[in-house]
C-alpha positions in Angstrom: 0.0 0.0 0.0 1.2 3.4 -0.8 1.2 6.2 1.7 -0.9 9.2 1.0 -0.3 12.7 2.2 -3.1 14.1 4.3 -3.2 17.6 5.6 -5.4 19.0 8.4 -5.8 22.8 8.2 -7.1 24.3 11.4 -7.5 28.1 11.5 -5.0 28.4 8.7 -2.2 26.2 10.2 -1.1 23.1 8.4 0.3 19.8 9.6 1.0 16.5 7.9 0.2 12.9 8.7 0.0 9.7 6.7 -2.9 7.4 5.9 -3.0 4.1 4.1 -4.7 4.0 0.7 -7.2 1.2 -0.3 -7.4 0.0 -3.8 -10.5 0.0 -6.1 -11.1 0.0 -9.8 -12.5 3.1 -11.5 -15.9 2.4 -13.0 -17.5 3.8 -16.2 -21.1 3.5 -17.3 -22.6 2.9 -20.6 -24.2 5.7 -22.7 -27.8 5.4 -24.0 -30.1 8.4 -24.0 -29.2 11.8 -25.4 -29.1 15.0 -23.5 -29.5 17.6 -26.3 -28.4 21.2 -25.9 -30.8 22.0 -28.7 -32.9 20.1 -31.2 -31.0 18.4 -34.0 -27.6 18.2 -32.2 -26.1 14.7 -32.5 -23.6 14.0 -29.8 -22.4 11.2 -27.6 -24.6 11.2 -24.4 -24.2 10.4 -20.7 -26.8 8.6 -18.6 -27.4 7.8 -15.0 -25.0 4.9 -15.2 -22.1 7.3 -15.9 -22.5 9.1 -12.6 -20.3 7.5 -9.9 -21.9 5.8 -7.0 -21.0 6.9 -3.4 -19.1 3.7 -2.7 -17.1 4.0 -5.9 -15.8 7.5 -5.2 -15.3 7.0 -1.5 -13.1 3.9 -2.0 -11.0 4.8 -5.1 -7.8 5.1 -3.2 -4.9 3.2 -4.6 -2.2 5.5 -5.8 1.3 6.7 -5.4 2.5 9.4 -3.0 1.9 12.9 -4.4 4.8 15.0 -3.5 4.5 18.8 -3.4 5.2 20.4 -6.7 8.2 22.2 -5.3 10.2 22.0 -2.1 9.6 24.9 0.3 12.2 27.6 -0.1 13.9 28.8 3.1 14.0 32.6 3.5 15.9 34.6 6.0 13.3 36.8 7.7 15.8 38.3 10.1 16.8 41.9 9.6 19.7 42.4 7.2 23.1 41.7 8.7 24.8 45.0 9.6 27.7 46.0 11.7 27.5 47.2 15.3 27.6 50.9 14.2 24.7 50.5 11.8 22.7 48.6 14.4 23.2 51.5 16.8 22.1 54.0 14.0 19.0 51.9 13.4 18.2 51.9 17.1 18.8 55.6 17.4 16.6 56.4 14.4 13.8 54.2 15.9 14.0 56.3 19.1 13.4 59.5 17.1 16.9 61.0 16.5 16.8 62.8 13.1 18.5 61.2 10.1 20.5 64.3 9.5 22.1 64.1 12.9 22.8 60.4 12.6 24.4 61.0 9.1 26.9 63.3 10.6 25.2 66.5 9.4 24.9 68.3 12.8 24.3 71.7 11.1 21.5 72.5 8.7 19.8 69.5 7.1 20.6 68.7 3.5 18.4 70.3 0.9 15.6 68.1 -0.3 16.3 66.6 -3.6 16.0 63.3 -5.5 19.2 61.3 -5.4 18.4 59.2 -8.4 15.8 58.6 -11.1 13.9 55.3 -11.0 13.1 53.4 -14.1 9.5 52.3 -13.6 9.4 48.5 -13.7 5.7 48.1 -14.1 3.5 49.7 -16.8 0.1 51.1 -15.9 -3.1 51.1 -17.9 -2.9 53.0 -21.1 -6.6 53.3 -21.3 -6.9 54.7 -17.8 -4.1 57.2 -18.6 -5.9 58.4 -21.7 -9.0 58.9 -19.6 -7.0 60.9 -17.1 -5.8 63.2 -19.8 -9.4 63.6 -20.8 -10.3 64.6 -17.3 -11.5 61.4 -15.7 -10.3 58.6 -13.4 -11.2 55.3 -15.0 -11.7 52.5 -12.4 -13.2 49.1 -13.4 -15.1 50.7 -16.3 -16.5 53.7 -14.3 -15.4 57.3 -15.2 -15.1 59.7 -12.3 -14.5 63.3 -13.3 -11.4 64.7 -11.6 -13.2 68.0 -10.9 -15.8 66.0 -8.9 -13.5 64.0 -6.7 -13.4 65.0 -3.1 -9.6 64.7 -2.4 -10.1 65.5 1.2 -12.1 62.3 1.7 -15.0 64.0 3.5 -17.5 62.5 1.0 -16.6 58.8 0.8 -15.9 57.5 -2.7 -16.2 53.9 -3.9 -13.4 51.8 -2.3 -11.6 51.1 -5.6 -11.6 54.8 -6.6 -10.5 55.8 -3.1 -7.5 53.4 -3.2 -6.5 54.5 -6.7 -6.7 58.3 -5.9 -5.0 58.3 -2.5 -2.3 55.7 -3.3 -1.3 57.7 -6.5 -1.5 54.5 -8.5 -2.8 56.7 -11.3 0.7 58.0 -11.9 1.7 54.7 -13.6 -1.4 55.1 -15.9 -0.3 58.5 -17.0 3.2 57.3 -17.6 1.9 54.5 -19.8 -0.3 56.6 -22.1 2.2 58.8 -23.8 5.3 61.0 -23.6 6.1 62.5 -20.2 5.6 66.1 -21.4 1.9 65.2 -22.2 1.2 63.5 -18.9 3.1 65.9 -16.6 0.6 68.8 -16.7 -2.2 66.4 -15.8 -0.2 64.9 -13.0 0.6 68.4 -11.7 -3.0 69.5 -11.8 -4.2 66.4 -9.9 -1.5 66.5 -7.3 -2.0 70.3 -6.8 -5.7 69.6 -6.0 -4.7 66.7 -3.7 -2.1 68.8 -1.8 -4.6 71.6 -1.4 -7.1 69.2 0.2 -4.6 67.5 2.4 -2.4 70.3 3.7 -2.6 69.1 7.3 -1.3 65.7 8.2 -3.2 64.1 11.1 -1.3 62.9 14.2 -2.5 59.3 13.7 -3.7 57.1 10.9 -7.4 56.8 10.1 -8.3 60.4 9.7 -9.7 60.0 6.2 -8.7 57.5 3.4 -5.6 59.5 2.5 -4.1 58.7 5.8 -4.3 55.0 6.1 -0.8 53.4 6.4 -1.4 51.4 3.2 -2.3 54.4 1.1 0.3 56.7 2.5 3.1 54.1 2.0 2.0 53.3 -1.6 1.7 57.1 -2.3 5.3 57.7 -1.1 6.6 54.8 -3.1 4.7 55.9 -6.3 5.8 59.5 -6.0 9.4 58.5 -5.8 9.2 55.9 -8.6 7.4 58.4 -10.9 9.1 61.5 -9.6 10.0 62.9 -13.1 6.3 63.0 -13.9 5.4 65.2 -11.0 8.7 67.2 -10.6 9.4 68.3 -14.1 7.3 71.5 -13.8 8.9 74.9 -14.1 6.8 76.0 -11.0 9.5 75.9 -8.3 6.8 76.5 -5.6 4.9 73.4 -6.7 8.1 71.3 -6.7 8.9 72.4 -3.2 5.4 71.6 -2.0 5.7 68.1 -3.5 9.1 67.4 -2.0 7.9 68.7 1.4 4.8 66.4 1.2 7.0 63.4 0.4 9.3 64.0 3.3 6.5 64.9 5.7 4.6 61.7 4.8 7.8 59.6 5.2 8.3 61.1 8.7 4.7 60.4 9.5 5.1 56.8 8.4 8.3 56.5 10.6 6.1 57.3 13.6 2.9 55.5 12.7 3.7 52.5 10.6 3.1 50.2 13.6 -0.6 51.4 13.6 -1.4 50.0 10.2 -4.9 48.8 9.3 -3.6 45.3 8.5 -0.3 43.5 7.7 -0.6 44.3 4.0 -1.0 48.0 4.8 2.0 47.8 7.1 4.2 46.3 4.3 3.2 49.1 2.0 4.1 51.6 4.7 7.5 50.0 5.2 8.1 50.0 1.4 7.5 53.8 1.4 9.9 54.3 4.3 12.7 52.3 2.6 12.2 54.1 -0.7 12.4 57.4 1.0 15.6 56.3 2.8 17.1 55.3 -0.5 16.2 58.3 -2.6 16.1 61.3 -0.2 19.2 62.9 1.4 20.4 61.8 4.8 18.4 58.6 4.3 20.7 55.9 5.5 19.3 55.7 9.1 15.8 55.6 7.6 16.7 52.9 5.2 18.3 50.7 7.9 15.2 51.3 10.1 12.9 50.5 7.2 14.6 47.4 6.0 14.4 45.7 9.4 10.7 46.6 9.8 9.8 45.5 6.2 11.4 42.1 6.5 9.7 41.5 9.9 6.3 42.5 8.5 6.8 40.3 5.4 7.6 37.4 7.7 4.3 37.9 9.5 2.3 38.4 6.2 3.7 35.5 4.1 3.2 31.8 4.9 5.8 29.1 4.6 4.8 28.3 1.1 4.7 31.9 -0.1 1.0 32.7 0.1 -0.1 35.9 1.9 -2.4 35.2 4.9 -5.4 36.9 3.3 -5.3 34.0 0.7 -6.2 36.5 -2.0 -4.3 36.3 -5.4 -5.1 40.1 -5.7 -3.3 40.8 -2.4 -0.5 38.5 -3.6 -0.1 40.6 -6.7 -0.1 43.9 -4.8 2.7 42.7 -2.5 4.8 41.5 -5.4 4.2 44.9 -7.2 5.4 46.8 -4.1 8.6 44.8 -3.9 9.2 45.1 -7.6 9.0 48.9 -7.4 11.1 48.9 -4.2 13.8 46.9 -6.0 13.8 49.4 -8.8 14.6 52.1 -6.2 17.6 50.0 -5.0 18.8 49.7 -8.6 18.5 53.4 -9.1 21.0 54.1 -6.4 23.2 51.1 -7.4 22.6 49.3 -4.2 21.7 45.6 -3.8 18.5 44.8 -1.9 18.8 42.7 1.2 19.0 39.0 0.3 15.9 38.3 2.4 13.8 40.5 0.0 15.0 38.5 -3.0 14.2 35.2 -1.2 10.7 36.4 -0.3 10.1 37.5 -3.9 11.1 33.9 -4.9 8.5 32.6 -2.5 5.7 34.9 -3.6 5.5 34.1 -7.3 4.9 30.3 -7.5 1.7 30.4 -5.5 0.4 33.2 -7.6 0.9 31.4 -10.9 -0.6 28.3 -9.3 -4.0 30.2 -9.6 -3.7 30.9 -13.3 -5.8 29.1 -15.9 -4.9 27.9 -19.3 -5.2 31.3 -20.8 -2.9 32.8 -18.2 -5.6 34.8 -16.3 -6.3 34.4 -12.6 -9.0 32.3 -10.9 -11.6 34.2 -8.9 -10.7 33.7 -5.3 -11.1 35.7 -2.1 -12.5 38.8 -3.7 -10.3 38.8 -6.7 -11.6 38.8 -10.3 -10.3 37.0 -13.4 -7.3 39.4 -13.9 -6.1 39.4 -17.4 -3.2 37.2 -18.5 -1.2 40.2 -19.8 -1.3 41.9 -16.4 -0.3 38.7 -14.5 2.5 38.0 -17.0 3.9 41.5 -16.9 4.1 41.3 -13.1 5.8 37.9 -13.1 8.3 39.1 -15.7 9.0 42.3 -13.7 9.7 40.1 -10.6 12.5 38.3 -12.4 11.4 35.0 -10.9 11.5 32.1 -13.3 9.6 29.2 -11.8 6.8 26.8 -12.2 3.5 27.0 -10.4 3.0 25.1 -7.1 0.4 22.4 -7.5 -0.1 21.7 -3.8 -0.1 25.0 -1.9 -1.1 23.5 1.4 -0.7 26.3 3.9 -2.1 28.9 1.4 -4.9 26.4 0.9 -5.3 25.8 -2.9 -4.9 22.6 -4.8 -4.0 22.8 -8.6 -4.4 19.8 -10.9 -3.2 20.0 -14.5 -4.5 17.2 -16.7 -4.0 17.5 -20.4 -5.5 20.8 -21.4 -7.6 21.0 -18.2 -6.7 22.9 -15.1 -8.6 22.4 -11.8 -8.3 24.8 -8.9 -9.7 23.8 -5.5 -10.1 25.8 -2.3 -9.1 23.3 0.4 -8.6 25.5 3.5 -10.5 27.6 6.0 -11.2 31.2 5.0 -8.6 33.7 6.2 -8.7 35.1 9.7 -10.7 38.3 9.9 -7.6 40.4 10.8 -5.9 39.4 7.6 -8.6 39.8 5.0 -10.1 42.8 3.1 -12.6 41.0 0.9 -12.9 37.6 2.6 -15.1 35.0 1.0 -16.9 31.9 2.3 -15.5 29.7 -0.5 -14.3 26.5 1.2 -14.4 23.5 -1.1 -15.3 25.5 -4.2 -13.5 24.8 -7.4 -12.9 26.2 -10.9 -12.3 24.2 -14.0 -10.9 25.4 -17.4 -10.0 23.5 -20.6 -7.5 25.1 -22.9 -8.4 28.8 -22.9 -12.1 28.1 -22.0 -13.4 28.5 -18.5 -16.1 25.9 -17.8 -16.8 26.2 -14.1 -16.0 29.5 -12.3 -16.7 31.5 -9.1 -18.4 34.9 -9.4 -15.4 36.9 -8.0 -15.2 40.6 -8.0 -16.0 41.5 -4.4 -12.8 43.6 -4.2 -13.7 45.7 -7.2 -17.3 46.4 -6.1 -17.8 50.1 -6.5 -16.9 50.2 -10.2 -19.4 48.8 -12.6 -20.2 46.1 -10.0 -22.4 48.0 -7.5 -21.2 48.2 -3.9 -24.5 46.6 -2.7 -23.4 43.4 -4.4 -20.1 43.2 -2.6 -21.4 41.1 0.3 -23.3 38.7 -2.0 -20.2 38.1 -4.1 -18.4 37.0 -0.9 -21.1 34.5 0.0 -20.8 30.7 -0.4 -23.6 30.8 -3.1 -21.3 32.9 -5.3 -18.9 30.0 -5.5 -19.1 26.6 -7.1 -19.7 24.5 -4.1 -22.5 23.1 -1.8 -24.7 25.5 0.1 -26.9 24.2 3.0 -30.1 26.0 4.0 -29.2 29.1 2.0 -26.5 29.9 4.6 -22.8 30.7 4.3 -20.4 28.0 5.4 -18.5 30.9 7.2 -20.3 34.1 8.3 -19.8 37.0 5.9 -19.6 40.3 7.8 -19.5 43.9 6.7 -16.2 45.7 5.8 -14.8 42.6 4.1 -14.4 40.6 7.3 -15.5 37.1 8.1 -17.0 35.6 11.2 -17.4 32.1 12.6 -17.8 29.0 10.5 -15.2 26.8 8.9 -12.4 26.2 11.3 -11.0 22.9 10.2 -10.4 21.4 6.7 -9.0 18.0 6.0 -7.5 17.4 2.5 -6.2 14.2 0.9 -4.6 14.1 -2.5 -3.6 11.0 -4.5 -2.9 9.8 -8.0 -4.9 6.9 -9.3 -3.0 4.7 -11.8 -4.8 3.6 -14.9 -4.3 1.1 -17.7 -6.6 1.2 -20.6 -8.3 4.5 -19.9 -5.5 6.3 -18.2 -5.0 7.5 -14.6 -6.5 10.4 -12.6 -5.9 12.7 -9.7 -8.2 12.4 -6.7 -8.8 15.2 -4.2 -10.9 14.6 -1.1 -11.6 17.3 1.4 -14.1 18.1 4.2 -15.1 21.1 6.3 -17.0 21.7 9.5 -18.7 25.0 8.5 -22.3 23.6 8.9 -21.5 21.3 11.9 -22.6 23.7 14.7 -25.9 24.7 13.0 -27.0 21.5 11.3 -24.8 18.8 12.7 -23.4 18.0 9.2 -19.9 17.8 7.8 -19.5 18.7 4.1 -17.1 16.3 2.3 -16.3 16.7 -1.4 -14.4 14.3 -3.7 -13.1 15.4 -7.1 -11.5 13.1 -9.6 -10.0 14.6 -12.8 -8.9 12.2 -15.5 -5.3 12.6 -16.7 -6.4 13.5 -20.2 -8.6 16.3 -18.8 -11.7 15.0 -20.5 -13.7 14.1 -17.4 -14.3 15.4 -13.9 -16.2 13.2 -11.5 -17.4 14.6 -8.2 -19.4 13.7 -5.1 -20.7 16.0 -2.4 -21.5 14.2 0.9 -23.1 15.4 4.0 -22.0 13.3 7.0 -23.5 13.6 10.4 -21.2 14.9 13.1 -20.9 12.2 15.7 -22.7 8.9 15.8 -26.3 10.1 15.7 -27.9 12.1 13.0 -30.7 14.6 13.7 -34.3 14.3 12.6 -35.9 16.3 9.9 -34.7 17.7 6.6 -32.8 20.7 5.3 -32.5 22.3 1.9 -29.3 22.1 -0.1 -28.0 23.5 -3.4 -24.8 22.5 -5.2 -23.9 25.3 -7.6 -21.8 25.2 -10.7 -21.3 28.8 -12.1 -20.5 28.4 -15.8 -17.8 30.3 -17.6 -18.6 33.3 -19.9 -20.0 32.3 -23.3 -21.1 28.8 -22.2 -24.5 27.9 -23.7 -26.4 25.4 -21.6 -29.6 23.4 -22.1 -31.3 20.9 -19.7 -31.9 17.2 -20.5 -35.4 15.9 -20.9 -35.2 14.0 -17.6 -34.0 17.0 -15.6 -31.0 15.2 -14.3 -28.4 16.6 -16.7 -27.4 19.4 -19.1 -25.4 19.9 -22.3 -22.8 22.7 -22.4 -21.6 24.2 -25.6 -18.3 26.2 -25.1 -17.3 29.2 -27.2 -14.4 27.1 -28.8 -17.0 24.7 -30.3 -16.4 21.9 -27.8 -19.4 20.1 -26.2 -19.5 18.9 -22.6 -22.3 17.0 -20.8 -23.2 17.2 -17.1 -25.1 14.4 -15.3 -26.3 14.2 -11.7 -27.6 11.3 -9.7 -31.2 10.8 -8.6 -30.8 13.0 -5.5 -32.0 16.5 -6.3 -33.2 18.2 -9.4 -30.9 20.0 -11.9 -32.0 23.6 -12.9 -30.5 26.6 -14.7 -30.3 30.0 -12.9 -28.8 33.4 -13.8 -25.4 34.4 -12.3 -22.7 37.1 -12.6 -19.0 36.9 -13.2 -16.3 39.6 -12.9 -14.1 39.7 -16.0 -10.5 40.6 -16.4 -11.2 44.3 -16.0 -13.5 43.8 -13.0 -16.6 44.4 -15.0 -19.8 42.3 -14.5 -20.7 39.8 -17.1 -24.0 37.8 -17.2 -23.4 34.0 -17.0 -25.6 31.0 -16.0 -25.2 28.4 -13.4 -26.3 24.8 -13.0 -27.9 24.0 -9.6 -28.6 20.6 -8.1 -31.1 21.3 -5.4 -33.5 19.5 -3.1 -34.0 18.4 0.5 -31.6 16.2 2.5 -32.1 14.3 5.7 -30.2 15.6 8.7 -28.9 12.1 8.9 -26.7 12.9 5.8 -26.8 12.3 2.1 -24.6 11.7 -1.0 -24.8 13.7 -4.3 -22.7 12.4 -7.2 -22.2 14.2 -10.5 -20.1 14.0 -13.7 -18.8 16.6 -16.2 -17.4 15.1 -19.4 -16.1 16.3 -22.7 -17.9 14.6 -25.6 -16.6 13.3 -28.9 
């Protein structure tokens, strides 16, 4: 018998133990009656016999040990090694002694100037830059006139617009849309309006969106990276105001970075501090102070396998982008970054690309949307990390199976802790499936971009269990979805088992089995899901089981729904018996879906956030019905035809 890796995730922590596998042959049924998508279509068909029985899926276990796709890299999260003198400087700066004094300039502080010009490593959105030149911020398809933006933050803006405006992320868009001399006047006009509305810096963070640690840190970094765009004016008074604002914000960050709204915001704050230490005069003490704080914060934000603790691919990209820009600041002054930063970058990239589909775009997890392949590829290229995706990101919680042209992504971990997440989703045991460049089963995604074309009122619904391709019990979330992007009680423990099933005539398969306890306290039931993807990518077999917690089941019944949100452009039609459906994909391929006798298959409307964070209408297949509180099994099959 081969050993099989089994992981138990409890409140985000992972451990490993071994379990013996038990052999069983994989079973395939005959095909008789057609399930037409439309009249006149002649296709191979699936019947009830093709849907695996509970005993079959539960006992298919013989296989070889599945090793992680990549050994965990070891990163040194300790502060950079420095001499005794520099350690003393770092301590003194942390205690509040000015950098000019620690740099040996006991007289008048050095004149504010930029020590080097940074070559921007990441390109912004050309379309958003053109909109800015035309007088609008363009965020996820929505135009906001510059003249109507409240830069003081008294009147709250939609969260995506708020972040873009106050982090100065729009500078990269202006840089991307044309020559600097065309973008500079627009940048000066916007930054003048912003400075006029934010002339007084609050004593502590939280006094308006401009003064969160995350926005202030990103703003400082973006100003320094794109300095030529905002400092090329002939107006010496404006240049002096901009320089003064950068230095004052850096000093404010020095004092307040420990009061960040979350760990991701703290990392952005430290990046701004280090960038200012590199590019402004008398900055060595600030740089030493910032490097130590940044590496410590990254050590608390990033898990052992490189995934950020919010479990969001969007947050993963934001952290990588911050470090890419910061590394460009080091390059501008001809200084090597600390080795720990390079090691952390090497950890961050593989989990990110593990959540890409065949077309290179991202899966829709933890508030993220299906970010375009070009954006993901540009970020990975700028990182300089050449690697393969992890297939078994256990602590981050995602499983990736590549089989032929098919890619399966599976959420096999509890949701992130409330303190780590900004757009947390109750998505445990949801999956996405793509084949080639076509998405077949998706999650809705887009909670983090609500406030663009996706209305803010939909944000909480997009984070719900029903917005993901998994089982929902009694129309309730497996983990409570709270306001402000946070999550409450629910799933605290997930067990995951991954194996390969050898095959002879019909090829092998990869088998994933996972369970969660999100419905245990309310309904006394554990949700267990088995997914088996054939090695040629042509067939996905699944079973959702509700298992009583403890020895005795409760009386009565409860409603269930197993949702399969279908990819954009997929045309779907129900079978005559109501137990299956035919799926016609945009690439011309045809898939069939079959369910067992338990529950009825129906088609409902749904929504999906595309690569630009814009809502697209899609459809979903739903297996629904009533199940005994003593438990139940629901098998289903998705197969590519002919």
